[in-house]
N, C-alpha and C positions, 0 to 999 in steps of 0.2 A: 816220234808222238808228229814228225810233220811239220816241229819246229825253229828248223833252220841250224840247228845244233846236233851230236850229237853224241846223245848217253849224261854222264856226269861228268859235263864239263863247264869251266868258269872260266867264260872267251876274259869279261871285264875286269876280272880278279874283288869285286865285290864278296863275296864269299859266298855268292851265292849261282848254285848249276845252273846253268840255260836253263833246265826245263821248268824252275821254279821261277825265274827270274823272267819279267815282260818286257827285259830287254837288258844284250847280253850284254851290248856294244858300251853301253853307260854305266861304271863303276859307283854311278850317285841313283841310281834307280835301281829299286829292286824288292821283294816284299818290307816293310819296316822300316823304311827310311823315310827322312821328314819332309812333309811336302812342305815342296814352299811356290810361293806365286809366279813363277818358269814360265805355266805354259806347259809342263809333262807332267804325267806323269807318277810320280818319285815314288806315291810305294803301289805302285799296283794293284791300286785296290781296285782300275777301270776309271776315273775318276781322276778328271784333273782341275785342280788349285780351288780345292774345296775350302770353304774358310770354316770351319772347323779344326783342320788339321791343320791348312796353311802355315808357320810359324811366325814369315814375316808376313802375311798381310795386318794394314792398318784399323784405326775403329774411324772411322765415320762419322762428325754428327750432322743430326738436319739443320737448314740454318732454314727458314722459313723465310723470317723476314728480310736479308739477301745487306743484313748485318756483316758478316766475316764470322761470326763466332754462334755456336751453335747449342743445340738441346738434347735432344734424344739422338744414340750411339749407336754406328752398327760395324760392323765386320767385314773385312767383303776387301781383294787382291788390288781394287782400281777404286777410285774415287766417282762413288756414281753422282748424278747429276741433283744441286740443289744443297751440297754436302759441303764442312767444311773440316779441319784436323783439330780444333780446335773446341773447344766444350769451356759451358760456364756464366750460356746465354740465360737470365735468369728470367727473361721474356722473351718467345723466339717470334714473336706478335706484333712487335716493335722494337722499328730498327733502331729507334735514338735509345733502346737500353741492352746496356753488356759493358761484360767488364771493362770497366777505363775512360766507358766514358763518363763526358762531364756533367755532376751531380749542379741540378738546375731545381728553384721552389718550386715542382710543381703536386709534389706528393705520392712519387714514385721515386723506386731506388734504380735511378740511373745506372751507377756505376757497381751494380748488383755483388757490392761487398755485407748487405745482409741489411742497413739500415738508413731510413725514407730520407732524402730532402740535407744529411748529414753535410758540414763543406761542399753550398751549394756554394756554385761560382755566381751566383743575379741576391744569397742573401743577406743581409739587410743588419751594420749595428746595430743595440736596439741599449742604451743605457739609465738605469735606476730615476726614478724619480722621487724616490720615499714623502717628500713632502709635499708631491701634486701640486706644486706651481711652474706644469709646465715649465723646468728648464731638467735636463736630468744630468747624473754626473759621473765624472767621465773615467771614476775607478771601478765604479761597479757597471760591465759591459755581455751582454751574451748575443751570439750571435746565431741567427733566426731568419726562417724564412715570413713567418707571424706574430707581430708584436706582441710583445709575452703581459701582462696584465702589471700594473705599476713601472711598463717601461717605453721608453720614453726616443724617437731620432735626436735627442736635444746632446748632447756632453759640455754647457758651459755653464752648469751650477759651480759655487764653488765655497756655496752651501748647504748640502740637503737636507739638511735637519731643522733649515728656517724656510717656512712659505714665503717669506719677505722678503730675504738676502736670494738673485740672482739678477741675470744681466739687464732683465729692466728693474729690479725693484729699486725704490728709493732711495737718498742714502741721506739718512739721516743721522745726527747727534746721537752717536750710541758705545761710539767705539768699535764698530763692524764695518766689512765694505760691503755693501745693500747692495748697490750696482753689479759688483765684483767686476769689477777693473784697476785694483790688484789697489788701490788706493783707501784707502780709509779717510772716512769722516771728508770727505773730499768733495767745496761744494757742498753741504747738507741742504736739506731746502728749514731749514730750526736753524740755522747757524745766523747767532747772534752778534750786537755790532757795542761796542765795548770805548768806552770815554778813558783818556784819561784823567786818572785826578790827582794832581802834584797836590792837594789839600788834606786830601783825604774826607771832606766833606760830604762824599757818598755823591758828587754834580760832575761829572769831565765837562771838558773844552769839542766843544760841535766839532773842531779844527782839524784833532789832533785823535783821530776812532780809528779801528780794529772791529775786523769780524773773527770770533770763533764760536767754536762746542761750549770750551768753559772760560771762566774770569779767569784773564792775563792776571798777574800780581800788581798793583797801580793802578787799576781803573774799573769804572762805575757802570753802574750798566743806563746809569743818565748821563743823558750831556745838559746842555744849557747855563755853563758856569761861566756866569761873564767875570770872572780874577778868579785864574788858580793855585794862585798864593798866597792865597788867602782865605783861612776857615769860614770868615763873615758874609762873602759871600756866592750865596746860591740859590736857585729857583726856591722860593715859600722865604726866607727868612726874612727878621723880621727890620722894621726903619723904624725907624722916628722920623717922626715929622720937622725935627728942629734942629735936623742931618741932611743935610745937603748931598744924600751917598746913595746909590740904585742896590744897595746895600743884595734885593731880590731878584734883580736882569729880567724885572721887567719893561727897562727901558727909560723907565720913573724916573725924577731925578727929585727929593723935598716933596712941599707940601704943591703934586700938581695933579694934578682934577681932567684925566680926558676922558673919561665916560658922561660931565657934566653931571653925575647927576647928588652932587653936594659936598660928596666925599671926596678929600685928596686921595690921594694912589697911596699913601702912606697904613690911609686910618680902613681902607679897606681889601676886601678878596682877587675880584675880579674890577680893574681902572679899567677894562675894555667894555661895562657890557652897563647897562646903565638903571639895566633893571636890580645890582644882586650890587647889594650895598646893606655896613649891618643900621639900615633903617629901615628895608621890604623887609616886605611880610613874605613866611617861610608858603612857598604854595610844593604843593605835589608833581615835582617837574621833572626831579634828580638833582638837582640841585640845590649849591649851597645858598639862596635865596637874602639871607639876613648874617650872612659871613660867621657867622657864628663856632664854626667847625662843625657842625650837622651836616645831613645834607636828606630830607622828608618829615626832622621829629616828627614826635604828638604835636596838633592843635595846629599841622599846615592847612592852608586852605585846599578846599578840595579832597578832606579824608573823605573815604566812604567808609559804613560796615562791612564785617565780615564775623560771620557767623562762626563755632566751636562745632569743626567736627568730628566728630570723637570714633566711627565708624570706621570713616576716611575712603568715605563712598562719592563725594564730591555734594554732600546738600549738610547743613550742619542744622541747629534749634536756634528760634529767631529770640531766645533767653537765656543765652550768650554769648551777647557779642562784643569788638570795637575795634576803632572808628580807629581809620591809619590809609597810610598812602600807601602800601604793597602790602598782602595777604600774613601778619602774621601764622607763624607757623603753626603747624592744625585748624584753622578755619581759612571759610571759602568765602564763595561773593550770593550761595546759593541759601537761604536757611528756610526754606519748607520740608527740611528732613519733618516724620514725627516719628522714629523711633532712629536715636544715633547710639543704640546698642545693638543693633542691628543692621550689617553691609549690606545686607538684599536688599532691607528696607527703605524704600526714596521714592517718591513721585515720577511714575513713570516705569515703575518694577511691574517684572510679571506678580501681577495675584496670584498660589498655588496656597493648597488650600495647605494651610499651617497654623490657622489661629489667630493671626496678626495679616495688617490692614501693612501692604507689600509695596500696593502703591498710593498710601499716603490717603488717598481718597473718601476717607471717611468711611470705610464701611472695609469687613473683612472677612474673606473669604466669599464673596460676593459672586454672583452668575457668569458663569467664564471662566474660573478661576481653575489653572494646570492645576491634574492630577481628580477633578471630578469624579466622584465614584454617579453611576446608574442606578440606582432607587425606583422599586418595584411598589406598588400600590395595594395595602395587604385588605384588602373589606371586613373580609374574615376571620381577622386576627389570627391567623393558623401559621404566621413566621414562615409564608410563603403568599409575594404579590401580581397579581396576573400581567393584564398589556397593559396594563396603564401605570408608564414611567416617566420621572425627573430627573437628570444630570445634576447633580448640587455637592458640598464638602461634607452635608453630616444630611442623617436622616431629617425624612420632613416627617410632620405629627402622622401616624397610620399609614407609615413608608417602613421597606424593608430593602435588605441589601438581596436576597435571592429571592428569582422569579421564574417564570413556568407552573403558577397554577392554574388549572383549568377550569377550573369552578369558585370562582372569588367570590362563590354568598355561603358555601359553605365549608366551616371550616377544617370534616372530616374528611376532606379530602385534598390530594396539595399532592405533591413529589415524594415527600415522605411518610401517606400513610401508606395503611396495609390493605391490596388489596382482599374484599370482600364475595360472597358470592350473590350482588346485588343487583345488576347487568347497569351496572359507575364500572368508569372509570376510575378507580378511588386514589390511583397512586397519578395521573398524570402520568400514563405511560405510551400514550393513543389504542393499549388495546382495554377488552372487557372483559374482568371475568378472568384474567389470565395468569395468575396466579394459584392455580390445580388445586379451590378449593369448593371447587362445586363440589355437588355430588356426581353429576356426569362429568363429559369431555366435554368444555367449553373452547369453540371456532370461531376465531375473528376472520370473517370476511369484506377486504373495506372496511364499509362504518356498517356494517350489520352486526351479527351476532348469535353467536346457532353454540347450542346446547343440548349431546347426544346421549341420551338416557337408552345403553345398551339394557337394561333391567327389564322385564317384561310388566304391565298394567294394561288395566283396559282405558277404555276411548277417556272415559270420563274424570279415573286417575292417574292421567297422565294431562290431563288441563289444569289440576291442583297443585301436583309435583311440581309442572310449568312458576305457575303463578304465587309457591310457596315461596322463590328467586327471584320472585320482579321479572319473570315469562312472562309467556303466554304461547300455545300451540303453533306449530310452523306454520305459515302464510307463502302460498308459493304463489307469488305477481308475474313469470316470465318464464324461457325457459332455461334462460341461462341460469336460472337460482334452481330449478327442478334439476340440473345434469345436476352443479355443485350442493345440491343437499343427498338426494340421493346416492353419485359417486361417497360423497364424504358417509355416507349412513353404510355403506359396504363394508366402505375399509373397517369399521368396526364389527359389520355383524349382519354377512349375505339375507337375502329375505325382509317381508314385507313390515313397515314400517308407517305408527305413529306419524297423521296430520293433522292441523286445527284442524277442516272442514267436515262439514255433516249438514244434513238434512233433517233435523231432528225434529226442527218447530213444525216443518209444514212440507210433509212427501216431496222430495223432483225442484223441490226451492231448496239446491246449496248455499251456503254462507261458510265464513272463515272463521273463526274459535275470539280472531281479536278485534273482528270490524272491519275489516279491509275487504273494501271490493271486490264480486268474483268476475276475475275479467279474464283471466285464465287457466287451463284445463291440459288435461294430458289424460283423456278418460286410452282405457283398454274398449278396442272391438269390445260391445257388448256390455259395457258398465256404463253409470249404476243399471242398478236394477229399479225399473220402476209401477212394477207388480202393483197390485192394492194389495191391503197388510204387508210391505213388505218391511221386513226389519236390516237388513242391512243398511244405516243409517247416518256411520261412520267413515270416514277417507282415511285408507291406506295406500303408501307410493312403495311404491320399490320390488311388488310384484312383482312383474316381469322382467326381462332383463334390453328392453326397447324404453326403460322410463315413462311407464305409464301407469293412471294409476286403478286403482276398486273401490270399491265398498262395499263394507261386510258389517255384522254384527257388531254392536260398539262394545260390548262384556269380551272380548277376547279379544286376551293376552298380548301384547306386542312395546317392542321397542318403542319410544316414541320422542321426534325433534319441538325442540324447544326455539325458542325463539324473542331478538329484546324488545320490547313494541315500540 
């Protein structure tokens, strides 16, 4: 076979004879051998390093963003351009996104671990602010890129259940650390001064005092004691004018009159004010002017009248009053209430339709009161009013609550009436004879009403039939009406219909039965007939398709059209 070998020899000892082997000098090359990436046709299939069979071909992954991590992979004996050996890139269009990348707060999965912004290097710690005071609890924290609801960046609140307790809080005497400085009741704003009271008379020494939230043992809330060794000395103690001792600690001893009001210090309650003494008149000024132990008591000069306000609306009754310096409980300065049992009734209140004089002006439910009703004048007494209206709380004489009467001079015509065939809008719906009570079909066209009777009658009988229901035979005054009448008539029956035109009185002198001026005609060619002794004296319409008229004998039976006068 001219392949360089003779017969069934196997020079390379690979078990395949030379005539079947593509390279009998290489024991690794023979049909069925494993293909390797070595530039040789190892399996003798005439293909070198085919990827589908090469056992040592590598998978290479496209790295479109050049970040060293690939996405879509393919096998190859050599690395194709733009590929890498590692896969796992979850966004091969962004070089900042790949496995192992730093996660940041950007709404993307930067490290391809399947989570977004989790463990971001630029996230923040947020602390719960349960009491909404703008200070957070260090014990309840969330690591997040965005601020969670109810969380803030601060972590210095020492009690997140108390909105008044935080580093910016005001320290008060309440046994709590209000300002979160680690100390309780330190320098509180409401701390009190206490005075050492050795004699337990309720007054301490101004020279021995301390501040504390609660009263220490042996201390009093008031100072001013001038002798803390005796319970007889304290501000306000009684003095005897015969004893030269300053028991009340006012600096005056015995029978002194510092203010020159004629009363010794031991006889009055304020020896520093000449207007205050046992002989002074009590005035409405907030002071015990007459030193009787009472302030602004009954009978004081300057008292005013106060009026009982039973309904608490700020206005009292002029008939029930007391005089005093200040308002007694339940009394006010204004006396103009006209109804002290209704808090909504007082001068200046809004008048409403309720039967009361709400604004105390002497009138109840007067014009302009809130809640007024519109009333309609009912001239015919049918329970429906016309266009004349008034607004008031209650109905004036001959006024009713329902309007819509289209004829207030006829009691039988109103929105609640039943329509009858009489050419009148009995039920005030804007239409005449529209309820199907007429013997023929009624059609309203604008302000005009027509009745189309498709039963046959002579011209004279047609006129009588129209008149029986308050109608007259139709008069046609222009082309628009002519077209409407004929089109409507033909919708019920094609052919010739009676209209109200005639020359029965004088041949050739045509007139409308109802007396309308004969100003419009639509005669067909050759009509009307005018020869002597002509008996075609009555008008028929719809004889031809061009909407023209003709005249004929009046005793012919034909449908007819009526209209309101």
